[in-house]
N, C-alpha and C positions, 0 to 999 in steps of 0.2 A: 174186259176179257183180253183186249189187245195188250194192255199194260201187264197183265199177269203172264201172258204168253211171252212177251218181251223179257220180263224178269226171269222166267224159266229158261229161256234160250241163252241168257247171259250169265247163268249160274256157273260156278266153278266146275261142277260135274259135267255139264253139257259142253263147256269149253274144252275140257280134257278129252271128251269123246270126239268132239269135232277136230281137235288137234291130231288125235290118233287116225281118224278117217282121212284127214288131209295128208298125213305122212304116207298112208297106204296108197292114196290116190297119186301122190308124186311118184312113188316107186312103180306103180302100174303104168303111168305115162312114160316113164323112162324105159321100162321093159318093152312097151309098145313101140316107141319111137326108135329105139336102138336094137341092134341085132343081138339076140341072146345067145348066139352060138359061142362066141369067145368066152362069155361069162360062164356058161355051163361047162365048157371044156376046161376052164381054169378051176372050177369047183371040183370036177372029177379028178384033177391032178393033185388036189390038196389032200394030204393024208391026215389022220387024227392028231399025231403029235405036233405037226406044223400048225394045224388049226388051233390047238390048245395053247401053243406058244404064242401065236399071234393074239389070241384073246387075252392071255395073261399080260403080254407087253402093253397092249392097248389099255387094259384096266389100270395097270400101274401108272402109265404116263397120264391117263385122264385124271386119276385120283390126285396125283401130285400137281397137275395143272389146276385142278379145282381148289386144292389146298393153297396154292400160291394166290389164287383169286381171293379166297377167304381172308388170307393174311393181309393182302393189299387193301381190301375193303375195311378190315378192322383198323388198319393203319390210318385211314382217312375218316374214321369215326362212324362207320355204319356196320351193322351186324349181318353176317352171312353164315349160316350153319353149313358145316362141311357136307352133310347129306344132300341138302338142297343145291349146293354148289356142284356136286358131282352129277346130279340129275340134270341140272341146267346145262352143264358142260357137254354131256352126252347129246342132249337135244341140239345144242349149238353146233357140235361137230357134224351131226346128221344134216342140219340145214345148210351148213357151209358146203358140204359135199354135194347136196342134191339141188341147191338153188344157184342161179347165176350170180357171179360176183365173188363168192367165196367168203363173204363177211356178214351176210344177213343173219347167220346164227349168232354171231357176236353182238350184232345190233339188237336182236331179240332178247338175249340174256341181259344186256345192259338196261333195256327199257323195263323188262320184267323185274329185275332186281331193284331198279330205281323206284318203281311204283310200289313194290312191297315194302321197301325201306322208307318210303315217304320223302325221298330226296332224289329227284331224277338226275340232277347235276352230279352228285357224288356217285350215284350208281353208274353213270356213263364214264366218269373219270376212273372208277375202279377197274372197269373192263379195259379201258384204253391203257392204263398203267400196267395192268396184268399182261396184256398182249405185248406191250413195249418191252417189258422185262423179259418175257419169253423170247422175243425176237433178238434182243441184245445177247442173251445167253446162247442162242442158237448160232448167231454170227460169230461170237467169240470162240465157241467150240469148233465151228467150221474153219475159222482162220487158223486155229491152233493145229488142227488136223492137216490143213493144206501145207503149212510150213514145216511140219515135222514128219509126215508120213510119205513114203515114196509114191510118186504118181507122175503121169506124163506132164503135168503142169507145175511140178515142184520148182524147177528152175525159174520159170516165168514169174511165179508167185513171189519167190524170194527176191527177185529183182524189183518187183513192184512194191514191196513192203516199204523201203526207204522213201520212195516217191509218195506213197499214200500217207506216210507219217509226216512228211514235210507239208503236204496239202492240209492235213488236219491241224498242224501247228499254225499254218497261214490262216485257215478259217477261224481258229480261235482268236488270233490276233485281230482279224477284221471285226469280229463280234465285240471284242473288248474295246476297240477304237470307237465303234458305233455307240456303245453304251456310255463311254466317257464323254462323247460329244452330243448326247441326246438333248433336244430342245426342251426348255422348261415346261412347255405346254403338254408334253407327253408323260408327265409324271404319274397322272392317274392311271393311264393304261399300263405304264411300267409297274405300278403298285399292284394292279390286278394280275399281271403276269407273274410277279414275284409271289403273289398268294398262291397261284396255281403251282408254281415250281416248288414252293414250300410244302404244299400238300403232297406233291409227287415225291419230294425228298423224304417226308415223314413216312409215307406209305412204303417206299422201297427200303428205308432203313428198318422199319418194322418187319418187313419181309426177311431182311438179312438177319436181324437179331433173333427172330423166332426160329429161323432155320438153324442158326447156331445153337440155340437152346435145345432144339430137337436132336441134333446130331451129338450134342454133348451129354445127353442123358445116359446114365448107366444102364446097361442091359440086364 
C-alpha cells in the first residue's frame, strides 16, 4: 500500500497539482509578508490598454526567448519543442521573480529539460548558452543606446569606450599568451574545454543561422 501511495504521489498529474499549489502558496506568503497597499494602488492606476500592451509585450519577448532556447538546444543535439519551451520559460520567469536569487527558475528548467531529454549535461549547457546569448545581446544593445542617445552619462560613456576597448585587447593578449605557454600536462583539460567551446559555438551559430532563415522567408 505504501509503494502504491508513493507511486501515486510521484505521478505527473500529482506533481503538476503540487507545483500549482506551491506557486499559490508562494504568492500567498508574499502577500502576507509584504504590504499590499502599493500593489493594489498600482493595479488601480493601470488602465485596460496599458495592461493589454504589457501582456502583449511580455508574450512576444517570452516566445522569442523560448524560441532562442529551442534553437540553442537543437544546435547542441537535443530536442525541445517550442510549446514546451514557452511553458517552461513562463514557469522559470515566475520562479526567478518569486524566489530568492533570481536564477532558480533557470536552474529548474535546465534540470527539467535535461531529465526529459535524457542528457542532463546538454540540458544545463543549453540553458547556460541561451542565457549567455541573451545577456550578450542585452549588453550590446545597451552599449549602443548609451553611446548614441542623449543622456546625462553620454560624455562619460564616450570617454570610457576607448579605455574599455584597450582593456579588452589587453585581456585577449593575456589569454593568448597563457594558451601559447600552457604546460603539456594540461592538454586533457584543454581538450575538454575546447569541446565545450565547440558545442557553444555550434549552438550559437545554429541560433544565428536559423534566425537569418526566419527573417529571410518571404511573407
